[in-house]
C-alpha positions in Angstrom: 23.4 -1.9 -57.6 20.9 0.9 -57.9 18.7 2.0 -55.0 15.6 0.8 -56.9 17.0 -2.7 -57.0 17.9 -2.7 -53.4 14.4 -1.5 -52.5 12.8 -4.2 -54.7 14.9 -6.9 -52.9 13.8 -5.6 -49.5 10.2 -5.6 -50.6 10.6 -9.2 -51.8 12.3 -10.2 -48.5 9.4 -8.6 -46.5 6.8 -10.3 -48.6 8.5 -13.6 -48.3 8.7 -13.2 -44.5 5.1 -12.2 -44.4 3.7 -15.0 -46.5 6.1 -17.9 -45.5 6.5 -17.2 -41.8 3.9 -14.9 -40.3 0.8 -16.1 -42.1 1.8 -19.7 -41.6 2.3 -19.0 -37.8 -1.1 -17.3 -37.7 -2.8 -20.3 -39.3 -1.1 -22.8 -36.9 -2.1 -20.7 -33.9 -5.7 -20.5 -35.2 -5.8 -24.3 -35.7 -4.4 -24.9 -32.2 -6.9 -22.5 -30.6 -9.8 -24.2 -32.5 -8.6 -27.5 -31.1 -8.5 -26.0 -27.6 -12.1 -24.6 -28.1 -13.4 -28.0 -29.1 -11.6 -29.7 -26.2 -13.2 -27.3 -23.8 -16.6 -28.0 -25.3 -16.0 -31.7 -25.0 -15.1 -31.5 -21.3 -18.2 -29.3 -20.7 -20.4 -31.9 -22.3 -18.6 -34.6 -20.3 -19.4 -32.6 -17.1 -23.1 -32.5 -18.0 -23.1 -36.2 -18.8 -21.3 -37.0 -15.5 -23.9 -35.0 -13.6 -26.7 -36.8 -15.3 -25.1 -40.3 -14.8 -24.4 -39.4 -11.1 -28.0 -38.4 -10.6 -29.2 -41.7 -12.2 -26.8 -43.7 -10.1 -27.8 -42.0 -6.8 -31.5 -42.2 -7.6 -31.7 -45.8 -8.8 -33.9 -48.2 -6.9 -32.7 -51.5 -5.5 -34.8 -53.3 -8.0 -33.1 -51.5 -10.9 -29.6 -52.7 -10.1 -29.4 -55.1 -13.0 -31.5 -53.1 -15.5 -29.3 -51.6 -18.3 -29.4 -47.9 -19.1 -30.6 -47.2 -22.7 -28.4 -44.6 -24.3 -27.4 -43.2 -27.6 -23.7 -43.1 -28.5 -22.1 -40.7 -31.0 -19.9 -42.6 -33.4 -18.7 -39.4 -35.0 -20.1 -36.8 -37.4 -23.3 -36.8 -35.3 -24.1 -40.4 -36.2 -25.8 -41.9 -33.2 -26.6 -45.5 -32.4 -28.7 -47.1 -29.6 -26.7 -48.7 -26.8 -27.3 -50.2 -23.4 -24.9 -50.0 -20.5 -25.1 -51.0 -16.9 -25.3 -48.2 -14.3 -22.2 -48.1 -12.2 -20.3 -45.3 -10.7 -17.1 -45.4 -12.9 -16.2 -43.9 -16.2 -13.0 -43.9 -18.3 -11.7 -40.4 -19.0 -8.9 -39.4 -21.4 -6.2 -37.7 -19.3 -4.0 -36.9 -22.3 -1.4 -38.5 -24.5 -3.8 -41.3 -25.4 -4.1 -42.4 -21.7 -7.4 -43.2 -20.1 -8.1 -43.4 -16.4 -11.0 -45.1 -14.7 -12.5 -42.6 -12.3 -15.7 -42.4 -10.2 -18.2 -39.7 -11.2 -17.0 -37.5 -8.4 -13.3 -38.0 -9.3 -14.2 -37.3 -12.9 -15.9 -34.0 -11.9 -12.8 -33.0 -9.9 -10.5 -33.9 -12.9 -12.7 -31.8 -15.2 -12.7 -28.9 -12.7 -8.9 -28.9 -12.8 -8.5 -29.5 -16.5 -10.9 -26.7 -17.7 -8.9 -23.8 -16.1 -5.7 -25.2 -17.7 -7.4 -25.3 -21.1 -8.9 -21.8 -20.7 -5.4 -20.6 -19.8 -4.0 -22.1 -23.0 -6.9 -20.5 -24.9 -6.0 -17.0 -23.6 -2.3 -17.6 -24.4 -3.1 -18.6 -27.9 -5.5 -15.6 -28.3 -2.7 -13.3 -27.2 -0.3 -15.1 -29.6 -2.7 -14.6 -32.4 -3.0 -10.9 -31.6 0.8 -10.6 -31.5 1.1 -12.3 -34.9 -1.6 -10.0 -36.4 0.2 -7.0 -35.0 3.5 -8.2 -36.6 1.6 -8.7 -39.9 0.3 -5.1 -39.8 3.8 -3.9 -38.9 5.3 -5.6 -41.9 2.5 -4.4 -44.2 3.1 -0.8 -43.0 6.8 -1.2 -43.6 6.1 -2.5 -47.1 3.8 0.4 -47.8 6.4 2.9 -46.5 9.2 1.3 -48.5 7.1 1.4 -51.7 6.0 5.0 -51.0 9.6 6.0 -50.6 10.4 4.2 -53.9 7.5 6.0 -55.6 8.6 9.4 -54.2 12.2 8.8 -55.5 11.0 7.9 -59.0 8.7 10.9 -59.1 11.5 13.3 -58.2 13.9 11.7 -60.7 11.4 11.8 -63.5 9.8 15.1 -62.9 11.7 18.2 -64.0 9.8 20.4 -61.5 
């Protein structure tokens, strides 16, 4: 085998690794980080909602005990419907893996205060992972450039009589 064939095989191996492995890993890490971002935003919105409901619950009058609370519920894709719910001091919160737990407003706030730092830690880890993958991509691209430059220099020296 000639050196040119060996270099071409190495270039193909690097390109295959770059496209099949590194870019796919980068895409998965970005998707996971986006999911974490949306989960953080959801828990932040839940915290605001819990604070509002807690204030309503604490400030209600004795005559308002049976009056329902008019609300709007998001069915998805920002499609809201009118709803009424009784004011109580409990809410169901997703604790993960499809499990929901009935918590008081104060317990819900405590849960959120513990969950958000965990999610932010995951966000930082994924950001670092993305930076690491990008660095590996740059390294492979530089290696490809260098291999192809070496190949070009060899072909120039073999073809040029000077």
